[in-house]
Structures are given as structure tokens and as C-alpha cells.
C-alpha positions as CSV (number, residue, x, y, z in Angstrom):
1,X,-19.7,37.7,25.3
2,X,-16.8,39.3,23.5
3,X,-13.6,39.2,25.6
4,X,-13.4,43.0,25.5
5,X,-16.9,43.3,27.1
6,X,-16.1,41.2,30.2
7,X,-15.7,43.1,33.4
8,X,-12.1,43.7,34.3
9,X,-12.8,43.9,38.0
10,X,-15.3,42.5,40.5
11,X,-15.0,45.2,43.0
12,X,-17.9,46.0,45.3
13,X,-16.1,46.8,48.6
14,X,-13.3,49.4,49.0
15,X,-11.1,50.4,51.9
16,X,-9.7,53.9,51.8
17,X,-6.8,54.6,54.1
18,X,-6.8,58.2,55.3
19,X,-9.6,60.8,55.6
20,X,-7.4,63.7,54.5
21,X,-8.0,65.8,51.4
22,X,-7.4,62.8,49.0
23,X,-9.4,60.1,50.9
24,X,-12.5,62.3,51.4
25,X,-12.7,63.2,47.7
26,X,-12.1,59.6,46.7
27,X,-15.1,58.6,48.7
28,X,-17.2,61.1,46.9
29,X,-16.3,59.7,43.5
30,X,-16.7,56.1,44.6
31,X,-20.2,56.9,45.9
32,X,-21.1,58.8,42.7
33,X,-20.6,55.6,40.7
34,X,-23.5,53.9,42.5
35,X,-21.6,50.6,42.1
36,X,-19.9,49.9,45.4
37,X,-21.8,48.2,48.2
38,X,-19.3,49.0,50.9
39,X,-16.9,51.9,51.3
40,X,-15.0,52.4,54.6
41,X,-12.5,55.1,55.3
42,X,-9.9,54.4,58.0
43,X,-8.6,57.5,59.8
44,X,-6.2,57.4,62.8
45,X,-7.0,61.0,63.9
46,X,-10.2,62.2,65.4
47,X,-10.9,64.5,62.5
48,X,-10.8,64.8,58.7
49,X,-8.2,66.9,57.0
50,X,-5.1,64.8,57.4
51,X,-1.9,67.0,57.6
52,X,-4.1,70.1,58.0
53,X,-4.8,69.1,61.6
54,X,-2.5,71.3,63.6
55,X,-0.9,69.8,66.8
56,X,-0.2,72.7,69.1
57,X,1.2,70.6,71.9
58,X,4.8,71.8,72.2
59,X,5.7,68.8,74.5
60,X,4.4,66.4,71.8
61,X,6.4,68.0,69.0
62,X,9.5,68.3,71.1
63,X,9.2,64.7,72.4
64,X,8.9,63.4,68.8
65,X,11.7,65.6,67.6
66,X,14.1,64.3,70.2
67,X,13.0,60.7,69.6
68,X,13.7,60.9,65.9
69,X,16.7,59.2,64.4
70,X,19.4,61.6,63.2
71,X,20.5,61.2,60.5
72,X,17.3,59.7,59.1
73,X,18.3,58.1,55.7
74,X,15.9,55.2,55.6
75,X,12.2,55.1,55.0
76,X,11.9,52.1,57.2
77,X,9.9,53.3,60.2
78,X,7.3,51.8,62.5
79,X,3.7,52.9,62.5
80,X,3.2,56.2,64.3
81,X,2.3,55.9,68.0
82,X,-0.5,58.1,69.2
83,X,-0.2,60.5,72.2
84,X,-3.4,60.9,74.1
85,X,-4.3,64.5,75.0
86,X,-7.5,66.3,75.8
87,X,-9.3,68.2,73.0
88,X,-8.8,72.0,73.1
89,X,-12.0,72.8,71.3
90,X,-15.2,71.0,70.6
91,X,-16.6,70.3,67.1
92,X,-18.6,67.7,65.3
93,X,-15.9,65.1,66.0
94,X,-15.6,65.4,69.7
95,X,-16.2,67.5,72.8
96,X,-13.9,69.7,74.9
97,X,-11.7,67.8,77.3
98,X,-12.3,64.4,75.6
99,X,-9.1,62.5,75.2
100,X,-8.1,61.9,71.6
101,X,-5.2,60.2,69.8
102,X,-2.9,62.9,68.5
103,X,-0.3,62.5,65.8
104,X,2.3,65.2,65.1
105,X,1.5,67.2,62.0
106,X,3.9,69.3,59.9
107,X,1.8,72.5,60.4
108,X,3.2,75.5,62.3
109,X,1.5,78.4,64.0
110,X,1.6,81.0,61.3
111,X,1.3,78.8,58.3
112,X,-0.6,80.0,55.2
113,X,-1.2,78.0,52.1
114,X,1.5,78.5,49.5
115,X,-1.1,78.1,46.7
116,X,-3.8,80.7,45.8
117,X,-7.2,79.5,46.9
118,X,-8.5,79.6,43.3
119,X,-6.0,76.9,42.4
120,X,-6.0,75.0,45.7
121,X,-9.7,74.4,46.0
122,X,-11.7,71.5,44.7
123,X,-13.2,73.0,41.5
124,X,-16.7,71.9,42.4
125,X,-16.4,73.3,46.0
126,X,-14.8,76.8,46.0
127,X,-13.3,78.5,49.0
128,X,-15.3,81.3,50.5
129,X,-14.7,84.4,48.4
130,X,-14.1,86.5,51.6
131,X,-11.0,84.5,52.6
132,X,-7.6,85.9,52.0
133,X,-5.9,84.9,48.7
134,X,-3.6,82.4,50.5
135,X,-5.8,80.9,53.3
136,X,-4.5,80.4,56.8
137,X,-4.2,76.8,58.1
138,X,-7.4,77.1,60.2
139,X,-9.4,78.2,57.2
140,X,-8.2,75.3,55.2
141,X,-9.1,72.8,57.9
142,X,-12.6,74.4,58.2
143,X,-13.0,74.1,54.4
144,X,-12.0,70.4,54.5
145,X,-14.4,69.7,57.4
146,X,-17.3,71.3,55.5
147,X,-16.4,69.5,52.3
148,X,-16.4,66.1,54.1
149,X,-19.8,66.4,55.7
150,X,-21.6,64.1,53.3
151,X,-19.1,61.2,53.7
152,X,-18.5,61.4,57.5
153,X,-20.8,58.4,57.9
154,X,-18.1,56.3,56.0
155,X,-15.2,57.2,58.3
156,X,-13.9,55.2,61.2
157,X,-12.1,57.8,63.3
158,X,-9.3,56.9,65.8
159,X,-8.7,53.7,63.8
160,X,-5.2,52.9,62.6
161,X,-4.5,50.5,59.8
162,X,-1.8,48.1,60.9
163,X,-1.4,45.8,57.9
164,X,-2.8,45.3,54.4
165,X,-2.1,42.1,52.5
166,X,-3.3,40.2,49.5
167,X,-5.2,37.0,50.1
168,X,-5.3,33.9,47.9
169,X,-8.9,34.6,47.0
170,X,-7.9,37.8,45.3
171,X,-9.2,40.0,48.0
172,X,-7.3,42.2,50.5
173,X,-7.3,41.8,54.2
174,X,-7.1,45.1,56.2
175,X,-6.0,44.7,59.8
176,X,-6.9,47.8,61.9
177,X,-6.9,48.8,65.6
178,X,-9.5,51.0,67.2
179,X,-7.2,53.2,69.2
180,X,-9.6,53.9,72.2
181,X,-10.3,50.3,73.0
182,X,-7.2,48.7,71.5
183,X,-9.4,46.2,69.7
184,X,-7.9,44.8,66.5
185,X,-10.1,43.7,63.5
186,X,-9.4,41.9,60.3
187,X,-11.7,42.6,57.4
188,X,-11.7,41.7,53.7
189,X,-12.2,44.2,50.8
190,X,-12.1,43.9,47.0
191,X,-9.9,46.9,46.6
192,X,-7.7,49.3,48.7
193,X,-7.1,52.9,48.0
194,X,-4.2,54.5,49.9
195,X,-4.6,58.2,50.6
196,X,-2.5,58.5,53.7
197,X,-0.1,61.2,52.4
198,X,3.7,61.3,52.5
199,X,4.6,63.7,55.3
200,X,5.2,61.2,58.1
201,X,8.9,60.0,58.0
202,X,11.3,63.0,57.8
203,X,14.5,62.8,55.7
204,X,17.6,64.1,57.5
205,X,20.8,63.7,55.4
206,X,23.9,62.0,56.6
207,X,26.6,64.7,57.3
208,X,30.1,64.1,58.7
209,X,29.8,64.8,62.4
210,X,26.0,65.0,62.6
211,X,25.6,61.8,64.6
212,X,28.1,63.0,67.2
213,X,26.4,66.4,67.3
214,X,23.1,64.8,67.9
215,X,24.4,62.7,70.8
216,X,25.8,65.7,72.6
217,X,23.2,68.4,71.6
218,X,20.0,66.7,70.5
219,X,17.9,69.7,71.4
220,X,19.8,71.8,68.9
221,X,18.7,69.7,65.9
222,X,15.2,69.3,64.5
223,X,13.2,68.8,61.3
224,X,10.5,71.1,59.9
225,X,7.9,68.5,60.9
226,X,8.4,69.6,64.5
227,X,8.8,73.4,63.9
228,X,6.0,75.4,65.5
229,X,7.1,79.1,66.0
230,X,10.1,81.3,65.4
231,X,10.5,82.3,69.1
232,X,12.2,79.0,69.8
233,X,15.2,80.4,67.8
234,X,15.2,83.9,69.2
235,X,18.8,85.3,69.5
236,X,20.3,82.1,68.2
237,X,22.7,81.5,65.4
238,X,20.7,79.2,63.1
239,X,21.2,77.2,59.9
240,X,18.1,76.2,57.9
241,X,18.9,73.3,55.6
242,X,16.7,73.2,52.5
243,X,14.8,75.7,50.4
244,X,11.5,74.1,49.6
245,X,8.3,76.0,50.1
246,X,8.3,75.2,53.8
247,X,12.0,75.9,54.2
248,X,11.6,79.3,52.6
249,X,8.6,80.2,54.7
250,X,10.1,78.9,58.0
251,X,13.4,80.6,57.2
252,X,11.6,83.9,56.7
253,X,9.9,83.6,60.1
254,X,13.1,82.6,61.9
255,X,15.0,85.5,60.3
256,X,12.9,87.9,62.2
257,X,14.2,86.8,65.6
258,X,17.5,84.9,65.2
259,X,21.0,86.3,64.9
260,X,21.4,88.0,61.5
261,X,22.2,86.7,59.0
262,X,20.2,83.5,59.0
263,X,22.4,80.8,57.4
264,X,20.5,78.9,54.6
265,X,22.1,75.8,53.2
266,X,20.8,74.7,49.8
267,X,21.8,72.5,46.9
268,X,20.3,74.8,44.3
269,X,18.2,77.9,43.8
270,X,14.5,77.3,44.5
271,X,12.0,78.5,41.9
272,X,10.0,79.9,44.9
273,X,13.0,81.8,46.3
274,X,12.6,85.6,46.6
275,X,16.4,85.9,45.9
276,X,19.1,87.3,48.1
277,X,18.1,89.4,51.1
278,X,20.1,91.2,53.7
279,X,18.9,89.0,56.6
280,X,20.0,85.7,55.0
281,X,23.3,84.2,53.9
282,X,22.8,81.6,51.2
283,X,25.4,78.8,51.3
284,X,25.9,75.4,49.6
285,X,25.6,72.0,51.3
286,X,27.1,71.3,54.7
287,X,30.0,68.9,54.3
288,X,31.1,68.6,57.9
289,X,30.0,69.5,61.5
290,X,32.4,70.0,64.4
291,X,30.6,69.5,67.6
292,X,33.4,70.8,69.8
293,X,33.5,74.2,68.0
294,X,29.8,74.0,67.1
295,X,31.0,74.7,63.6
296,X,29.7,73.9,60.1
297,X,31.9,73.7,57.0
298,X,30.2,74.1,53.6
299,X,31.1,72.6,50.2
300,X,32.6,75.9,49.0
301,X,35.0,75.9,52.0
302,X,33.1,78.6,54.0
303,X,33.0,77.9,57.7
304,X,30.7,79.2,60.4
305,X,31.3,78.7,64.2
306,X,29.1,79.0,67.2
307,X,26.1,77.4,65.7
308,X,23.2,77.2,68.2
309,X,20.6,75.3,66.1
310,X,20.2,73.5,62.8
311,X,16.7,73.0,61.3
312,X,16.4,70.5,58.5
313,X,13.7,71.4,56.0
314,X,14.7,68.5,53.8
315,X,11.4,66.8,53.1
316,X,10.1,63.3,53.7
317,X,10.3,59.7,52.6
318,X,7.6,57.8,51.0
319,X,6.8,55.2,53.6
320,X,4.1,52.5,53.7
321,X,4.7,50.3,56.8
322,X,1.2,48.8,56.6
323,X,2.0,47.5,53.1
324,X,5.4,45.9,54.0
325,X,4.2,42.4,53.0
326,X,3.4,43.4,49.4
327,X,5.8,41.8,46.8
328,X,7.6,43.1,44.9
329,X,8.2,45.8,47.5
330,X,6.5,49.1,46.9
331,X,9.2,51.1,48.7
332,X,13.0,50.7,48.3
333,X,14.9,53.9,49.3
334,X,11.8,55.9,50.0
335,X,12.2,58.3,47.1
336,X,9.1,56.9,45.2
337,X,6.5,54.2,45.1
338,X,7.4,51.4,42.6
339,X,5.5,49.6,39.9
340,X,2.8,52.2,39.4
341,X,0.9,53.3,36.3
342,X,0.1,57.0,36.1
343,X,1.3,57.4,39.7
344,X,-1.9,55.7,40.8
345,X,-2.5,52.0,40.0
346,X,-0.2,49.3,41.2
347,X,0.8,47.5,38.0
348,X,1.0,44.1,39.6
349,X,-2.6,44.3,40.8
350,X,-4.6,47.4,40.1
351,X,-7.1,46.7,42.9
352,X,-4.5,48.6,44.9
353,X,-4.2,52.3,44.1
354,X,-2.7,55.5,45.5
355,X,-3.7,59.1,45.5
356,X,-1.6,62.3,45.7
357,X,1.9,60.8,45.7
358,X,3.0,63.6,43.4
359,X,5.1,66.6,44.5
360,X,5.2,70.2,43.4
361,X,1.6,70.0,42.3
362,X,-1.8,71.5,43.4
363,X,-2.8,68.5,45.5
364,X,-6.5,68.9,45.9
365,X,-7.5,69.0,42.2
366,X,-4.8,66.4,41.4
367,X,-6.3,64.0,43.9
368,X,-9.8,64.7,42.7
369,X,-8.8,64.0,39.0
370,X,-7.1,60.7,40.1
371,X,-10.1,59.7,42.2
372,X,-12.4,60.2,39.2
373,X,-10.3,57.8,37.1
374,X,-10.0,55.2,39.9
375,X,-13.7,55.1,40.6
376,X,-14.5,54.6,36.8
377,X,-11.8,51.9,36.4
378,X,-13.0,50.0,39.4
379,X,-16.6,50.2,38.4
380,X,-15.6,48.9,34.9
381,X,-16.5,52.0,33.0
382,X,-12.9,52.6,32.0
383,X,-10.3,50.1,31.0
384,X,-6.6,50.1,32.0
385,X,-4.1,49.6,29.2
386,X,-2.4,46.2,28.7
387,X,0.2,45.4,31.3
388,X,3.0,45.9,28.7
389,X,1.8,49.4,28.1
390,X,1.8,50.3,31.8
391,X,5.3,48.9,32.0
392,X,6.3,51.1,29.1
393,X,4.8,54.2,30.7
394,X,6.9,53.7,33.9
395,X,10.0,53.0,31.9
396,X,9.4,56.2,29.9
397,X,9.2,58.3,33.1
398,X,12.3,56.7,34.4
399,X,14.2,57.6,31.2
400,X,13.0,61.2,31.5
401,X,13.3,61.9,35.2
402,X,15.1,58.9,36.7
403,X,14.0,56.3,39.2
404,X,14.5,58.4,42.3
405,X,12.9,61.4,43.9
406,X,12.0,63.1,40.7
407,X,9.8,60.3,39.6
408,X,6.6,61.7,41.2
409,X,7.6,65.4,40.7
410,X,5.2,67.2,38.3
411,X,6.4,70.7,38.4
412,X,4.4,73.2,36.2
413,X,3.3,72.8,33.5
414,X,3.4,69.0,34.0
415,X,0.9,69.1,36.9
416,X,-1.6,71.2,34.9
417,X,-1.3,68.9,31.8
418,X,-1.7,65.8,34.1
419,X,-5.0,67.1,35.5
420,X,-6.3,67.7,31.9
421,X,-5.0,64.3,30.7
422,X,-6.8,62.6,33.6
423,X,-9.9,64.6,32.7
424,X,-9.8,63.4,29.1
425,X,-9.3,59.8,30.3
426,X,-12.3,60.0,32.7
427,X,-14.5,61.6,30.0
428,X,-13.8,58.5,27.8
429,X,-15.6,56.2,30.2
430,X,-18.8,54.6,28.9
431,X,-22.0,56.0,30.2
432,X,-24.1,54.1,32.7
433,X,-27.8,54.7,33.3
434,X,-28.6,56.4,36.6
435,X,-25.4,58.4,37.0
436,X,-25.3,62.1,37.0
437,X,-24.6,64.2,33.9
438,X,-26.7,61.9,31.7
439,X,-24.7,58.8,32.7
440,X,-21.3,60.3,32.5
441,X,-20.8,60.3,36.2
442,X,-19.3,62.9,38.6
443,X,-17.2,65.4,36.7
444,X,-13.5,65.5,37.2
445,X,-11.4,68.7,37.3
446,X,-10.1,70.3,34.1
447,X,-8.0,73.4,33.9
448,X,-8.6,76.3,31.5
449,X,-6.2,79.1,30.3
450,X,-6.9,81.1,33.5
451,X,-5.7,78.2,35.7
452,X,-2.6,77.7,33.6
453,X,-1.9,81.4,33.7
454,X,-2.2,81.5,37.5
455,X,-0.3,78.3,38.1
456,X,2.6,79.6,36.0
457,X,2.7,82.8,38.0
458,X,1.9,81.7,41.5
459,X,5.5,81.9,42.9
460,X,5.5,85.6,41.8
461,X,1.9,86.0,43.2
462,X,3.0,84.6,46.5
463,X,6.0,87.0,46.7
464,X,3.7,89.9,46.0
465,X,1.2,88.7,48.6
466,X,3.9,88.4,51.3
467,X,5.3,91.8,50.4
468,X,2.0,93.4,51.4
469,X,2.8,92.6,55.0
470,X,0.1,92.6,57.7
471,X,-2.4,94.1,55.3
472,X,-2.4,90.9,53.2
473,X,-5.4,89.6,55.1
474,X,-7.4,92.1,53.0
475,X,-6.1,90.6,49.7
476,X,-8.8,88.3,48.3
477,X,-7.9,88.1,44.6
478,X,-4.8,88.2,42.4
479,X,-6.2,91.2,40.7
480,X,-5.8,93.2,43.9
481,X,-2.1,92.5,43.6
482,X,-2.0,93.9,40.0
483,X,-2.2,90.6,38.1
484,X,-4.4,90.8,35.0
485,X,-5.2,87.6,33.1
486,X,-7.0,89.3,30.2
487,X,-4.2,91.8,29.7
488,X,-1.5,89.1,29.8
489,X,-3.4,87.1,27.2
490,X,-3.6,90.0,24.9
491,X,0.0,90.8,25.3
492,X,0.9,87.2,24.6
493,X,-1.2,87.1,21.4
494,X,-4.1,85.1,22.7
495,X,-5.0,82.3,25.1
496,X,-3.1,79.1,25.6
497,X,-5.2,76.0,25.2
498,X,-3.9,74.2,28.2
499,X,-4.3,70.8,26.6
500,X,-1.9,67.9,26.7
501,X,-1.0,65.1,24.3
502,X,0.0,62.6,27.0
503,X,0.4,62.3,30.7
504,X,3.6,62.3,32.6
């Protein structure tokens, strides 16, 4: 047998960590290969959907908020501990009143998706046409529950992964705990796919005076992970730190009830920002906090006194406590995961892979495109490049974007190009008899000019949608807001191809 024809991997069993949007779609692609004898999804919650499971228990959120370390400048954090609470509603995954392990989610009461449903959806499983253009959190969870129906039999709910480590026989051992019984189990798998998300360990920057403020007024400090509703800030003088998508949305909600103006501390202007508004005062970074005067001084010298609350919308660390034994370490300062090829495969041993680490992307189709490649590589229908080439890829990204928090950021058009590059890679897999599409296997997402057009404009689309006010529940399409793909293409002299020469 020619060396190039030898199987690169001997993978028949796969452990997937997480039954959120990435883990569920990964299972579908692995099943579609008809190659793997055993696929197990470990999920610590009692439902699919990951972060889209809202935790309405105020006491839980407040307890976790007050237990958090402030400042939080390290990704080193223990595994999340569950809080047991009765179910509020019954569904396929449990009955009313049944105790379930609950983990705080970053969702809040009035959250809507910040991505139009046409872009957010799995391309092979569209959202209901009757849903509003930016679906509410409940609708997204319902969508994910429906999407997961055909892989539910693979999921071990209420099961937390404690440790994953490589064995001398080239397999992986996964240590897990069934949360109801407390029983711990060690099992071996040929490959591990991490789809557990990166919204667990909040980042709270170190600010002169913050630690003392937290000691004396812990209830006045929080992170967006624990935000639930604006009424908690009614009549208060508030600083919101950060202007990401969640920071902007949460700030807009708080501004309806707090003392005006809402103080917004930001490093730079966000591409999603609606610009200056009368109810907000935009300020630079906080350089010092004075707990006695409850005052904040900003980098431009501006000072505000009588601060009642500070909410940090400052993002999260990448944290993988169950992979702490892996060497060289996957995590250093928490800004990215190290030694990866294409943000997916661990270069030291590609039988460990990751999904949806990227930021400023459309996560569902990105995860789906990544899963399509992983399933083909692990079933030996696709080859990874030589190790030197994977090293060169990582080095090129570091030269372009640095080795820190920008490494996994694929802001438009890079996210769209990445999806199409992954599609091209998946399409190059050799055919195998018995697979769908005449042996090509399950199709991966690809974006066409309309998706590129919408992705480029969705911050503007989002602003127009919000401007409609309460009537936005009747807005189902971008066309209802006055956006016209065909007209824009004609005005720009034709359609863009949406292709990419290389991935990022």
C-alpha cells in the first residue's frame, strides 16, 4: 500500500463535550459518515441548547455574581458547580417539579438574537418563516430542541466531564460524573471533540480601587453573565463597562430606567454602536475607583461621583479546566486556545478538536462547517496538511492578528470567507459508497452573495429593527425594513462571488 493511501486515523469512538448548538450539529455530521461505532455527547445541563438555556432564578444568578472573583484576570477557574432547583416547565427532557442541575447562563429576560435568522440558522434547517427577524431567546431554544431530536439518544444529560487526558495507548480517557447519583465513570475514546462554548469564566479587568470597592460594596458590582433585567438598576447611577453586542443591548435596556445619562466606558467605538444618544454618556476606560466617594475617574480625566452600580460587559476567558493535564498547555492567559490548526484541530494530536471558538462570527453555520471537516478528517476521507504546514498557518495568523484575543476573531468578511473555505475543503473529500449525495456525504454550509450582502449589513439591519420599537415582532424579513438585495447588487455593478483564496 502506498504511504499516502494508509489511513491517517483509527477513530471509531468519539466523545463530544457539550450538547449546545455546536455539539449537536457535530453529532449529525459524525453519524452521516457511517464510520463511527460509538458517539457519546456529555451534557451537564438537563437540556440541549447550551448557553440558550435561560436561568431565571434570581437567587442563583445573584449568588454566583457575589461569589465571583473581582477583578477576574485569570482563566484558571474550577469546574462549575450545579445548583439544584425544580423545573419550571415540563418538556421532553423532564417533568414539572423535577429537580435538575442548573448552571448560570448569560441570557437575560428580554434578549433577542443579534443576528438575522436567515444568517443565524443552520442552512439545512431554517427557522420558521413566521418568527420575527431577530428571534427571541425562547424561540432560539425551541429551534435547537427541534433540531436535536434525531441525536437525543446519544446525549447523557446531567453528566459533567471532570477530566480528559491522553493515554499511552493513543486513546483518550474521559472522566465524568452523573450529577444526580454522583457516580463517576472513566471511559476510553479514540477522539474527543470539545463543543462546550466559551461563556463560562467572566473577564473583569483590574482597575485601581476595584478590589477595595468589591470588599465594601460587592452587591454594586456585576458581570453581564449575571444580568437578568433592567429593573435592578432603576433610579441608580450606573456605569456599563464594554460595548460588545451584549453591552450595547444591556446598556440600552438599563438606560430606560437608570439615572440619565447612563455612563458607558469603552476602549473604542463598536461597529455595532448606534452612535451618540441623549440618554448615554460615552467615556474612555476607567483608571481609578474611589470607594469612599463612590467615584470613577476615566483616562481622559473626567470624574463621576455617586456611582451606585458598575456592570462589566467585558467578555469571557477561554477556559478548559477538564483539559488541564494536556501538554503543552492549551490555555495560557485565556485569550485563545493554543496549538490549533484552522481554529479546530490540536496540532500536537488532531484526535482532539474544538468547535466554535471563534468570535464575531455567525456561530451556527461556522460550527456546522467545522463539524463537516472534522467528521471527514476523522473518517479518513480528508487529509490534514503536514505538521509543518499547520505550524506555518498558526504562525501566519499570529503575524496578522497577534497571539492574544484577536487570534480567534473572524469579523466580517473573514467569517464568511472561512465558511466557504471550509466548504471547499469538505468538498475535496474522497467519496465513499453508501454516503448521501452519491458518496460525498452530508453537505456543509456555503454562503452565496445574498448571505455576504446581509452579513455586511446586519449591524445596520439590527439598528433599523430596534428602531421599529414594539412593532418589530411583526418584522419577519429584511425587505420589510427597506433592504433590497437585488437593488443593491445592481447599484454596485453586479454580484460579489463570496469566494476565498485561503482561510484565516
